N, CA, C, O and the ligand as a Tripos MOL2 file, in Angstrom:
@<TRIPOS>MOLECULE
protein
  273   271    69     0     0
PROTEIN
NO_CHARGES

@<TRIPOS>ATOM
      1 N          66.7120   87.2640  157.3250 N.3       1 MET1
      2 CA         67.3810   87.4740  156.0990 C.3       1 MET1
      3 C          68.0080   86.3580  155.6220 C.2       1 MET1
      4 O          68.7170   85.6870  156.3720 O.2       1 MET1
      5 N          67.8220   86.0290  154.3210 N.am      2 THR2
      6 CA         68.5080   84.7620  153.7620 C.3       2 THR2
      7 C          69.9860   85.0770  153.5260 C.2       2 THR2
      8 O          70.3370   86.1290  152.9920 O.2       2 THR2
      9 N          70.7960   84.1900  153.9150 N.am      3 LYS3
     10 CA         72.1770   84.2340  153.5070 C.3       3 LYS3
     11 C          72.3840   83.8690  152.1860 C.2       3 LYS3
     12 O          71.8400   82.9380  151.5920 O.2       3 LYS3
     13 N          73.4270   84.8740  151.6420 N.am      4 LYS4
     14 CA         73.7730   84.5250  150.3170 C.3       4 LYS4
     15 C          75.1580   83.9420  150.2520 C.2       4 LYS4
     16 O          76.0620   84.3300  150.9920 O.2       4 LYS4
     17 N          75.3060   82.9540  149.3040 N.am      5 TYR5
     18 CA         76.6200   82.4130  149.1410 C.3       5 TYR5
     19 C          77.2610   83.0280  147.7740 C.2       5 TYR5
     20 O          76.6180   83.1980  146.7370 O.2       5 TYR5
     21 N          78.6270   83.3260  147.9530 N.am      6 ARG6
     22 CA         79.2530   83.6770  146.7310 C.3       6 ARG6
     23 C          79.9690   82.5090  146.0800 C.2       6 ARG6
     24 O          80.8510   81.8400  146.6180 O.2       6 ARG6
     25 N          79.4420   82.3330  144.7510 N.am      7 LEU7
     26 CA         80.0010   81.3770  144.0620 C.3       7 LEU7
     27 C          80.8990   82.1020  142.8770 C.2       7 LEU7
     28 O          80.4540   82.9890  142.1500 O.2       7 LEU7
     29 N          82.3230   81.5360  142.8080 N.am      8 LYS8
     30 CA         83.1620   82.2480  142.0790 C.3       8 LYS8
     31 C          83.6290   81.0300  141.0500 C.2       8 LYS8
     32 O          83.9950   79.9530  141.5210 O.2       8 LYS8
     33 N          83.5980   81.2350  139.7780 N.am      9 THR9
     34 CA         84.0270   80.3120  138.8400 C.3       9 THR9
     35 C          84.7350   81.0020  137.6830 C.2       9 THR9
     36 O          84.4890   82.1590  137.3410 O.2       9 THR9
     37 N          85.6880   80.1600  137.0690 N.am     10 SER10
     38 CA         86.3590   80.7560  135.9540 C.3      10 SER10
     39 C          86.4110   79.8150  134.8270 C.2      10 SER10
     40 O          86.5790   78.6390  135.1500 O.2      10 SER10
     41 N          86.2960   80.0920  133.4990 N.am     11 CYS11
     42 CA         86.2710   79.4340  132.4800 C.3      11 CYS11
     43 C          87.5450   78.7900  132.0820 C.2      11 CYS11
     44 O          88.5060   79.5330  131.8810 O.2      11 CYS11
     45 N          87.6840   77.5330  131.9440 N.am     12 PRO12
     46 CA         89.0830   76.9750  131.7480 C.3      12 PRO12
     47 C          89.5570   77.2250  130.3800 C.2      12 PRO12
     48 O          90.7280   77.0090  130.0670 O.2      12 PRO12
     49 N          88.5380   77.7470  129.4220 N.am     13 GLN13
     50 CA         89.0490   77.9010  128.0920 C.3      13 GLN13
     51 C          89.4370   79.3330  127.8500 C.2      13 GLN13
     52 O          90.4730   79.5370  127.2170 O.2      13 GLN13
     53 N          88.6560   80.4410  128.3220 N.am     14 CYS14
     54 CA         89.0210   81.6660  128.0290 C.3      14 CYS14
     55 C          89.3810   82.4360  129.2390 C.2      14 CYS14
     56 O          89.7340   83.6090  129.1170 O.2      14 CYS14
     57 N          89.3180   81.8600  130.4100 N.am     15 GLY15
     58 CA         89.7170   82.3350  131.6660 C.3      15 GLY15
     59 C          88.8160   83.4410  132.1880 C.2      15 GLY15
     60 O          89.1340   84.0740  133.1950 O.2      15 GLY15
     61 N          87.5850   83.7040  131.4510 N.am     16 CYS16
     62 CA         86.5920   84.5530  131.9670 C.3      16 CYS16
     63 C          85.9150   84.1870  133.2850 C.2      16 CYS16
     64 O          85.4170   83.0620  133.3280 O.2      16 CYS16
     65 N          85.8190   84.9510  134.3500 N.am     17 SER17
     66 CA         85.4100   84.5410  135.4740 C.3      17 SER17
     67 C          83.9090   85.0190  135.7790 C.2      17 SER17
     68 O          83.5130   86.0870  135.3120 O.2      17 SER17
     69 N          83.2140   84.3400  136.4420 N.am     18 ALA18
     70 CA         81.8380   84.7320  136.8910 C.3      18 ALA18
     71 C          81.5960   84.5990  138.2510 C.2      18 ALA18
     72 O          82.0530   83.6250  138.8480 O.2      18 ALA18
     73 N          80.8750   85.5270  138.8820 N.am     19 VAL19
     74 CA         80.5030   85.4290  140.3010 C.3      19 VAL19
     75 C          78.9850   85.3760  140.4350 C.2      19 VAL19
     76 O          78.3250   86.1560  139.7490 O.2      19 VAL19
     77 N          78.4730   84.6620  141.1220 N.am     20 SER20
     78 CA         77.0260   84.5320  141.3400 C.3      20 SER20
     79 C          76.7340   84.6040  142.9460 C.2      20 SER20
     80 O          77.5270   84.1140  143.7500 O.2      20 SER20
     81 N          75.6450   85.1920  143.3060 N.am     21 HIS21
     82 CA         75.2630   85.3020  144.6200 C.3      21 HIS21
     83 C          73.9960   84.3820  144.7960 C.2      21 HIS21
     84 O          72.9380   84.7450  144.2830 O.2      21 HIS21
     85 N          74.0620   83.3140  145.4390 N.am     22 LEU22
     86 CA         72.8860   82.4420  145.5600 C.3      22 LEU22
     87 C          72.5930   82.1010  146.9820 C.2      22 LEU22
     88 O          73.4810   81.8140  147.7850 O.2      22 LEU22
     89 N          71.2970   82.1400  147.2770 N.am     23 SER23
     90 CA         70.7830   81.5990  148.6440 C.3      23 SER23
     91 C          71.0580   80.1350  148.6360 C.2      23 SER23
     92 O          71.5970   79.5440  147.7000 O.2      23 SER23
     93 N          70.6020   79.5290  149.8730 N.am     24 LYS24
     94 CA         70.6910   78.1810  150.0060 C.3      24 LYS24
     95 C          69.7410   77.4380  149.2010 C.2      24 LYS24
     96 O          70.0490   76.3700  148.6730 O.2      24 LYS24
     97 N          68.5260   78.0020  149.0850 N.am     25 ASP25
     98 CA         67.5120   77.3740  148.2920 C.3      25 ASP25
     99 C          67.8940   77.4070  146.7960 C.2      25 ASP25
    100 O          67.7970   76.3900  146.1090 O.2      25 ASP25
    101 N          68.2500   78.3740  146.3860 N.am     26 GLU26
    102 CA         68.7390   78.5770  144.9580 C.3      26 GLU26
    103 C          69.9010   77.7000  144.4890 C.2      26 GLU26
    104 O          70.0730   77.2820  143.3440 O.2      26 GLU26
    105 N          70.6980   77.4820  145.6000 N.am     27 ILE27
    106 CA         71.8750   76.5460  145.1810 C.3      27 ILE27
    107 C          71.4500   75.0920  145.2210 C.2      27 ILE27
    108 O          71.9960   74.2750  144.4800 O.2      27 ILE27
    109 N          70.4180   74.7220  146.1310 N.am     28 GLN28
    110 CA         69.8280   73.4240  146.1890 C.3      28 GLN28
    111 C          69.0580   73.2360  144.9830 C.2      28 GLN28
    112 O          69.1840   72.1510  144.4140 O.2      28 GLN28
    113 N          68.2680   74.1170  144.4840 N.am     29 LYS29
    114 CA         67.4970   73.9910  143.3140 C.3      29 LYS29
    115 C          68.3230   73.7150  142.0330 C.2      29 LYS29
    116 O          68.1130   72.8380  141.1950 O.2      29 LYS29
    117 N          69.2930   74.6350  142.0540 N.am     30 ARG30
    118 CA         70.0760   74.5950  140.7190 C.3      30 ARG30
    119 C          71.1790   73.4090  140.7440 C.2      30 ARG30
    120 O          71.5090   72.8560  139.6950 O.2      30 ARG30
    121 N          71.6840   73.0790  141.8880 N.am     31 TYR31
    122 CA         72.7370   72.1790  141.8420 C.3      31 TYR31
    123 C          72.4530   70.9690  142.6400 C.2      31 TYR31
    124 O          73.2310   70.0180  142.5670 O.2      31 TYR31
    125 N          71.4590   70.9250  143.3580 N.am     32 GLY32
    126 CA         71.1500   69.8440  144.1870 C.3      32 GLY32
    127 C          72.3910   69.3510  145.2110 C.2      32 GLY32
    128 O          73.0390   70.2200  145.7930 O.2      32 GLY32
    129 N          72.6680   68.0730  145.3910 N.am     33 ASP33
    130 CA         73.6830   67.7070  146.1510 C.3      33 ASP33
    131 C          74.8430   67.2760  145.2450 C.2      33 ASP33
    132 O          75.6970   66.4980  145.6700 O.2      33 ASP33
    133 N          74.8800   67.7620  144.0290 N.am     34 LEU34
    134 CA         76.1570   67.4180  143.3300 C.3      34 LEU34
    135 C          77.3850   68.0120  143.7710 C.2      34 LEU34
    136 O          77.3910   69.1360  144.2730 O.2      34 LEU34
    137 N          78.3450   67.3840  143.6290 N.am     35 PRO35
    138 CA         79.7800   68.0060  144.1880 C.3      35 PRO35
    139 C          80.4110   68.8370  143.2660 C.2      35 PRO35
    140 O          81.4360   69.4640  143.5350 O.2      35 PRO35
    141 N          79.7240   68.8780  141.9670 N.am     36 ASN36
    142 CA         80.2330   69.8890  140.9640 C.3      36 ASN36
    143 C          79.3410   70.8700  140.6400 C.2      36 ASN36
    144 O          78.1570   70.5410  140.7190 O.2      36 ASN36
    145 N          79.6090   72.0860  140.2670 N.am     37 VAL37
    146 CA         78.9150   73.2460  139.7380 C.3      37 VAL37
    147 C          79.0890   73.1320  138.1810 C.2      37 VAL37
    148 O          80.1770   72.9910  137.6230 O.2      37 VAL37
    149 N          77.9480   73.2060  137.5950 N.am     38 GLU38
    150 CA         77.8640   73.1570  136.0190 C.3      38 GLU38
    151 C          77.8620   74.6020  135.7200 C.2      38 GLU38
    152 O          77.1010   75.3270  136.3610 O.2      38 GLU38
    153 N          78.6250   75.0900  134.8210 N.am     39 MET39
    154 CA         78.5440   76.5530  134.3330 C.3      39 MET39
    155 C          78.5690   76.6520  132.8990 C.2      39 MET39
    156 O          79.0770   75.7310  132.2600 O.2      39 MET39
    157 N          78.0900   77.6390  132.3210 N.am     40 GLU40
    158 CA         78.2120   78.0530  130.8840 C.3      40 GLU40
    159 C          78.7560   79.3930  130.8750 C.2      40 GLU40
    160 O          78.2070   80.3810  131.3640 O.2      40 GLU40
    161 N          80.0220   79.3540  130.2050 N.am     41 CYS41
    162 CA         80.8250   80.6290  129.9500 C.3      41 CYS41
    163 C          79.9020   81.7530  129.1820 C.2      41 CYS41
    164 O          79.3270   81.4760  128.1290 O.2      41 CYS41
    165 N          79.8210   82.9280  129.7450 N.am     42 SER42
    166 CA         78.9670   83.9580  128.9210 C.3      42 SER42
    167 C          79.7680   84.4070  127.7860 C.2      42 SER42
    168 O          79.2490   85.0410  126.8670 O.2      42 SER42
    169 N          81.1340   84.0780  127.8080 N.am     43 GLU43
    170 CA         82.0380   84.7090  126.8040 C.3      43 GLU43
    171 C          82.2040   83.7070  125.6010 C.2      43 GLU43
    172 O          81.9950   84.1140  124.4590 O.2      43 GLU43
    173 N          82.5430   82.5230  125.8160 N.am     44 CYS44
    174 CA         82.6730   81.5300  124.7820 C.3      44 CYS44
    175 C          81.6850   80.3310  124.7880 C.2      44 CYS44
    176 O          81.8090   79.3670  124.0320 O.2      44 CYS44
    177 N          80.6950   80.4720  125.7050 N.am     45 ILE45
    178 CA         79.6070   79.5540  125.5940 C.3      45 ILE45
    179 C          80.1020   78.0450  125.9420 C.2      45 ILE45
    180 O          79.4140   77.0750  125.6240 O.2      45 ILE45
    181 N          81.2630   77.9260  126.5740 N.am     46 MET46
    182 CA         81.7880   76.6310  126.7910 C.3      46 MET46
    183 C          81.1010   76.1390  128.1270 C.2      46 MET46
    184 O          80.9640   76.9500  129.0440 O.2      46 MET46
    185 N          80.6960   74.9280  128.2550 N.am     47 LYS47
    186 CA         80.1030   74.2410  129.3720 C.3      47 LYS47
    187 C          81.3930   73.5580  129.9350 C.2      47 LYS47
    188 O          82.2100   72.8900  129.3020 O.2      47 LYS47
    189 N          81.3950   73.9340  131.5220 N.am     48 TYR48
    190 CA         82.2430   73.3740  132.2650 C.3      48 TYR48
    191 C          81.9640   73.0000  133.7120 C.2      48 TYR48
    192 O          81.0320   73.6280  134.2150 O.2      48 TYR48
    193 N          82.4850   72.2400  134.3750 N.am     49 GLU49
    194 CA         82.2000   71.9870  135.7970 C.3      49 GLU49
    195 C          83.3270   72.2000  136.6930 C.2      49 GLU49
    196 O          84.4660   71.8560  136.3790 O.2      49 GLU49
    197 N          83.0410   72.7600  137.8020 N.am     50 ILE50
    198 CA         84.0370   72.7790  138.6570 C.3      50 ILE50
    199 C          83.6640   72.4010  139.9800 C.2      50 ILE50
    200 O          82.4660   72.4960  140.2450 O.2      50 ILE50
    201 N          84.5180   71.9500  140.9560 N.am     51 PRO51
    202 CA         84.0330   71.2840  142.2420 C.3      51 PRO51
    203 C          83.3750   72.4170  142.9590 C.2      51 PRO51
    204 O          83.7140   73.5850  142.7680 O.2      51 PRO51
    205 N          82.4470   72.0650  143.7720 N.am     52 MET52
    206 CA         81.7530   73.1560  144.6380 C.3      52 MET52
    207 C          82.6210   73.6700  145.6290 C.2      52 MET52
    208 O          82.5400   74.8520  145.9620 O.2      52 MET52
    209 N          83.4750   72.8660  146.1530 N.am     53 GLU53
    210 CA         84.4900   73.3160  147.1310 C.3      53 GLU53
    211 C          85.4670   74.3330  146.6790 C.2      53 GLU53
    212 O          86.1290   75.0070  147.4680 O.2      53 GLU53
    213 N          85.5480   74.4330  145.2970 N.am     54 GLU54
    214 CA         86.4180   75.3200  144.7820 C.3      54 GLU54
    215 C          85.5430   76.7360  144.3500 C.2      54 GLU54
    216 O          86.0600   77.8530  144.3470 O.2      54 GLU54
    217 N          84.3190   76.4990  144.0390 N.am     55 ALA55
    218 CA         83.5020   77.6610  143.5200 C.3      55 ALA55
    219 C          83.0070   78.2970  144.9020 C.2      55 ALA55
    220 O          82.9580   79.5260  144.9670 O.2      55 ALA55
    221 N          82.6550   77.5630  145.9600 N.am     56 CYS56
    222 CA         82.2210   78.1760  147.1270 C.3      56 CYS56
    223 C          82.3790   77.4950  148.3240 C.2      56 CYS56
    224 O          81.4690   76.8140  148.7980 O.2      56 CYS56
    225 N          83.5710   77.6390  148.9010 N.am     57 PRO57
    226 CA         84.1590   76.6920  149.9890 C.3      57 PRO57
    227 C          83.1110   76.9620  151.2240 C.2      57 PRO57
    228 O          82.8600   76.0690  152.0320 O.2      57 PRO57
    229 N          82.5790   78.1400  151.2950 N.am     58 GLU58
    230 CA         81.6790   78.5050  152.4980 C.3      58 GLU58
    231 C          80.5150   77.5220  152.3030 C.2      58 GLU58
    232 O          80.2240   76.8230  153.2730 O.2      58 GLU58
    233 N          79.7550   77.3710  151.0700 N.am     59 TRP59
    234 CA         78.6670   76.4550  150.8400 C.3      59 TRP59
    235 C          79.0420   75.0910  151.1480 C.2      59 TRP59
    236 O          78.3440   74.3600  151.8510 O.2      59 TRP59
    237 N          80.1670   74.7380  150.6140 N.am     60 ASP60
    238 CA         80.6180   73.2630  150.7140 C.3      60 ASP60
    239 C          80.6860   72.8990  152.2850 C.2      60 ASP60
    240 O          80.2540   71.8430  152.7460 O.2      60 ASP60
    241 N          81.2570   73.8690  152.9980 N.am     61 LYS61
    242 CA         81.3940   73.4830  154.3890 C.3      61 LYS61
    243 C          80.0060   73.4900  155.0440 C.2      61 LYS61
    244 O          79.6750   72.6050  155.8340 O.2      61 LYS61
    245 N          79.1490   74.5730  154.6800 N.am     62 ASP62
    246 CA         77.8980   74.6520  155.5130 C.3      62 ASP62
    247 C          76.8560   73.4170  155.1980 C.2      62 ASP62
    248 O          76.0880   72.9020  156.0090 O.2      62 ASP62
    249 N          77.0340   73.0590  153.7480 N.am     63 CYS63
    250 CA         76.0990   71.8900  153.4830 C.3      63 CYS63
    251 C          76.4740   70.6390  154.0930 C.2      63 CYS63
    252 O          75.6410   69.7680  154.3450 O.2      63 CYS63
    253 N          77.8410   70.5120  154.3650 N.am     64 LYS64
    254 CA         78.2970   69.3070  154.9780 C.3      64 LYS64
    255 C          77.9400   69.2860  156.5420 C.2      64 LYS64
    256 O          77.7770   68.2490  157.1840 O.2      64 LYS64
    257 N          77.8490   70.5300  157.0360 N.am     65 LEU65
    258 CA         77.4730   70.5640  158.4310 C.3      65 LEU65
    259 C          76.0520   70.1600  158.7100 C.2      65 LEU65
    260 O          75.7520   69.3960  159.6280 O.2      65 LEU65
    261 N          75.1990   70.6980  157.8910 N.am     66 LYS66
    262 CA         73.7990   70.4730  158.0450 C.3      66 LYS66
    263 C          73.2870   69.4350  157.0590 C.2      66 LYS66
    264 O          72.8680   69.7990  155.9610 O.2      66 LYS66
    265 N          73.3050   68.2040  157.3990 N.am     67 GLU67
    266 CA         72.7530   67.1790  156.5680 C.3      67 GLU67
    267 C          71.3740   66.8850  156.8510 C.2      67 GLU67
    268 O          71.0120   66.4570  157.9460 O.2      67 GLU67
    269 N          70.5970   67.1060  155.8900 N.am     68 GLU68
    270 CA         69.0340   66.9740  156.1310 C.3      68 GLU68
    271 C          68.6030   65.5890  155.6470 C.2      68 GLU68
    272 O          67.4240   65.2460  155.7290 O.2      68 GLU68
    273 ZN         85.0430   81.0360  128.3240 Zn       69 ZN69
@<TRIPOS>BOND
     1     1     2 1
     2     2     3 1
     3     3     4 2
     4     3     5 am
     5     5     6 1
     6     6     7 1
     7     7     8 2
     8     7     9 am
     9     9    10 1
    10    10    11 1
    11    11    12 2
    12    11    13 am
    13    13    14 1
    14    14    15 1
    15    15    16 2
    16    15    17 am
    17    17    18 1
    18    18    19 1
    19    19    20 2
    20    19    21 am
    21    21    22 1
    22    22    23 1
    23    23    24 2
    24    23    25 am
    25    25    26 1
    26    26    27 1
    27    27    28 2
    28    27    29 am
    29    29    30 1
    30    30    31 1
    31    31    32 2
    32    31    33 am
    33    33    34 1
    34    34    35 1
    35    35    36 2
    36    35    37 am
    37    37    38 1
    38    38    39 1
    39    39    40 2
    40    39    41 am
    41    41    42 1
    42    42    43 1
    43    43    44 2
    44    43    45 am
    45    45    46 1
    46    46    47 1
    47    47    48 2
    48    47    49 am
    49    49    50 1
    50    50    51 1
    51    51    52 2
    52    51    53 am
    53    53    54 1
    54    54    55 1
    55    55    56 2
    56    55    57 am
    57    57    58 1
    58    58    59 1
    59    59    60 2
    60    59    61 am
    61    61    62 1
    62    62    63 1
    63    63    64 2
    64    63    65 am
    65    65    66 1
    66    66    67 1
    67    67    68 2
    68    67    69 am
    69    69    70 1
    70    70    71 1
    71    71    72 2
    72    71    73 am
    73    73    74 1
    74    74    75 1
    75    75    76 2
    76    75    77 am
    77    77    78 1
    78    78    79 1
    79    79    80 2
    80    79    81 am
    81    81    82 1
    82    82    83 1
    83    83    84 2
    84    83    85 am
    85    85    86 1
    86    86    87 1
    87    87    88 2
    88    87    89 am
    89    89    90 1
    90    90    91 1
    91    91    92 2
    92    91    93 am
    93    93    94 1
    94    94    95 1
    95    95    96 2
    96    95    97 am
    97    97    98 1
    98    98    99 1
    99    99   100 2
   100    99   101 am
   101   101   102 1
   102   102   103 1
   103   103   104 2
   104   103   105 am
   105   105   106 1
   106   106   107 1
   107   107   108 2
   108   107   109 am
   109   109   110 1
   110   110   111 1
   111   111   112 2
   112   111   113 am
   113   113   114 1
   114   114   115 1
   115   115   116 2
   116   115   117 am
   117   117   118 1
   118   118   119 1
   119   119   120 2
   120   119   121 am
   121   121   122 1
   122   122   123 1
   123   123   124 2
   124   123   125 am
   125   125   126 1
   126   126   127 1
   127   127   128 2
   128   127   129 am
   129   129   130 1
   130   130   131 1
   131   131   132 2
   132   131   133 am
   133   133   134 1
   134   134   135 1
   135   135   136 2
   136   135   137 am
   137   137   138 1
   138   138   139 1
   139   139   140 2
   140   139   141 am
   141   141   142 1
   142   142   143 1
   143   143   144 2
   144   143   145 am
   145   145   146 1
   146   146   147 1
   147   147   148 2
   148   147   149 am
   149   149   150 1
   150   150   151 1
   151   151   152 2
   152   151   153 am
   153   153   154 1
   154   154   155 1
   155   155   156 2
   156   155   157 am
   157   157   158 1
   158   158   159 1
   159   159   160 2
   160   159   161 am
   161   161   162 1
   162   162   163 1
   163   163   164 2
   164   163   165 am
   165   165   166 1
   166   166   167 1
   167   167   168 2
   168   167   169 am
   169   169   170 1
   170   170   171 1
   171   171   172 2
   172   171   173 am
   173   173   174 1
   174   174   175 1
   175   175   176 2
   176   175   177 am
   177   177   178 1
   178   178   179 1
   179   179   180 2
   180   179   181 am
   181   181   182 1
   182   182   183 1
   183   183   184 2
   184   183   185 am
   185   185   186 1
   186   186   187 1
   187   187   188 2
   188   187   189 am
   189   189   190 1
   190   190   191 1
   191   191   192 2
   192   191   193 am
   193   193   194 1
   194   194   195 1
   195   195   196 2
   196   195   197 am
   197   197   198 1
   198   198   199 1
   199   199   200 2
   200   199   201 am
   201   201   202 1
   202   202   203 1
   203   203   204 2
   204   203   205 am
   205   205   206 1
   206   206   207 1
   207   207   208 2
   208   207   209 am
   209   209   210 1
   210   210   211 1
   211   211   212 2
   212   211   213 am
   213   213   214 1
   214   214   215 1
   215   215   216 2
   216   215   217 am
   217   217   218 1
   218   218   219 1
   219   219   220 2
   220   219   221 am
   221   221   222 1
   222   222   223 1
   223   223   224 2
   224   223   225 am
   225   225   226 1
   226   226   227 1
   227   227   228 2
   228   227   229 am
   229   229   230 1
   230   230   231 1
   231   231   232 2
   232   231   233 am
   233   233   234 1
   234   234   235 1
   235   235   236 2
   236   235   237 am
   237   237   238 1
   238   238   239 1
   239   239   240 2
   240   239   241 am
   241   241   242 1
   242   242   243 1
   243   243   244 2
   244   243   245 am
   245   245   246 1
   246   246   247 1
   247   247   248 2
   248   247   249 am
   249   249   250 1
   250   250   251 1
   251   251   252 2
   252   251   253 am
   253   253   254 1
   254   254   255 1
   255   255   256 2
   256   255   257 am
   257   257   258 1
   258   258   259 1
   259   259   260 2
   260   259   261 am
   261   261   262 1
   262   262   263 1
   263   263   264 2
   264   263   265 am
   265   265   266 1
   266   266   267 1
   267   267   268 2
   268   267   269 am
   269   269   270 1
   270   270   271 1
   271   271   272 2
@<TRIPOS>SUBSTRUCTURE
     1 MET1         2 RESIDUE 1 A MET
     2 THR2         6 RESIDUE 1 A THR
     3 LYS3        10 RESIDUE 1 A LYS
     4 LYS4        14 RESIDUE 1 A LYS
     5 TYR5        18 RESIDUE 1 A TYR
     6 ARG6        22 RESIDUE 1 A ARG
     7 LEU7        26 RESIDUE 1 A LEU
     8 LYS8        30 RESIDUE 1 A LYS
     9 THR9        34 RESIDUE 1 A THR
    10 SER10       38 RESIDUE 1 A SER
    11 CYS11       42 RESIDUE 1 A CYS
    12 PRO12       46 RESIDUE 1 A PRO
    13 GLN13       50 RESIDUE 1 A GLN
    14 CYS14       54 RESIDUE 1 A CYS
    15 GLY15       58 RESIDUE 1 A GLY
    16 CYS16       62 RESIDUE 1 A CYS
    17 SER17       66 RESIDUE 1 A SER
    18 ALA18       70 RESIDUE 1 A ALA
    19 VAL19       74 RESIDUE 1 A VAL
    20 SER20       78 RESIDUE 1 A SER
    21 HIS21       82 RESIDUE 1 A HIS
    22 LEU22       86 RESIDUE 1 A LEU
    23 SER23       90 RESIDUE 1 A SER
    24 LYS24       94 RESIDUE 1 A LYS
    25 ASP25       98 RESIDUE 1 A ASP
    26 GLU26      102 RESIDUE 1 A GLU
    27 ILE27      106 RESIDUE 1 A ILE
    28 GLN28      110 RESIDUE 1 A GLN
    29 LYS29      114 RESIDUE 1 A LYS
    30 ARG30      118 RESIDUE 1 A ARG
    31 TYR31      122 RESIDUE 1 A TYR
    32 GLY32      126 RESIDUE 1 A GLY
    33 ASP33      130 RESIDUE 1 A ASP
    34 LEU34      134 RESIDUE 1 A LEU
    35 PRO35      138 RESIDUE 1 A PRO
    36 ASN36      142 RESIDUE 1 A ASN
    37 VAL37      146 RESIDUE 1 A VAL
    38 GLU38      150 RESIDUE 1 A GLU
    39 MET39      154 RESIDUE 1 A MET
    40 GLU40      158 RESIDUE 1 A GLU
    41 CYS41      162 RESIDUE 1 A CYS
    42 SER42      166 RESIDUE 1 A SER
    43 GLU43      170 RESIDUE 1 A GLU
    44 CYS44      174 RESIDUE 1 A CYS
    45 ILE45      178 RESIDUE 1 A ILE
    46 MET46      182 RESIDUE 1 A MET
    47 LYS47      186 RESIDUE 1 A LYS
    48 TYR48      190 RESIDUE 1 A TYR
    49 GLU49      194 RESIDUE 1 A GLU
    50 ILE50      198 RESIDUE 1 A ILE
    51 PRO51      202 RESIDUE 1 A PRO
    52 MET52      206 RESIDUE 1 A MET
    53 GLU53      210 RESIDUE 1 A GLU
    54 GLU54      214 RESIDUE 1 A GLU
    55 ALA55      218 RESIDUE 1 A ALA
    56 CYS56      222 RESIDUE 1 A CYS
    57 PRO57      226 RESIDUE 1 A PRO
    58 GLU58      230 RESIDUE 1 A GLU
    59 TRP59      234 RESIDUE 1 A TRP
    60 ASP60      238 RESIDUE 1 A ASP
    61 LYS61      242 RESIDUE 1 A LYS
    62 ASP62      246 RESIDUE 1 A ASP
    63 CYS63      250 RESIDUE 1 A CYS
    64 LYS64      254 RESIDUE 1 A LYS
    65 LEU65      258 RESIDUE 1 A LEU
    66 LYS66      262 RESIDUE 1 A LYS
    67 GLU67      266 RESIDUE 1 A GLU
    68 GLU68      270 RESIDUE 1 A GLU
    69 ZN69       273 GROUP 0 **** ****
């Protein structure tokens, strides 16, 4: 079974938070090795970035452990 990581972000403008559950492959496809997660707020359509270690400390830790 594929492990899912929980990414939690919140919009700096309206404070609306979003949670996504993504597998390792989905995270790598979407964000690559970027240290920041790029999000678009579903409420105010503002684009913002937050550090991966804040959005998903678990992924940040795992991806540093397994360097490919
Ligand atoms: Zn917003």
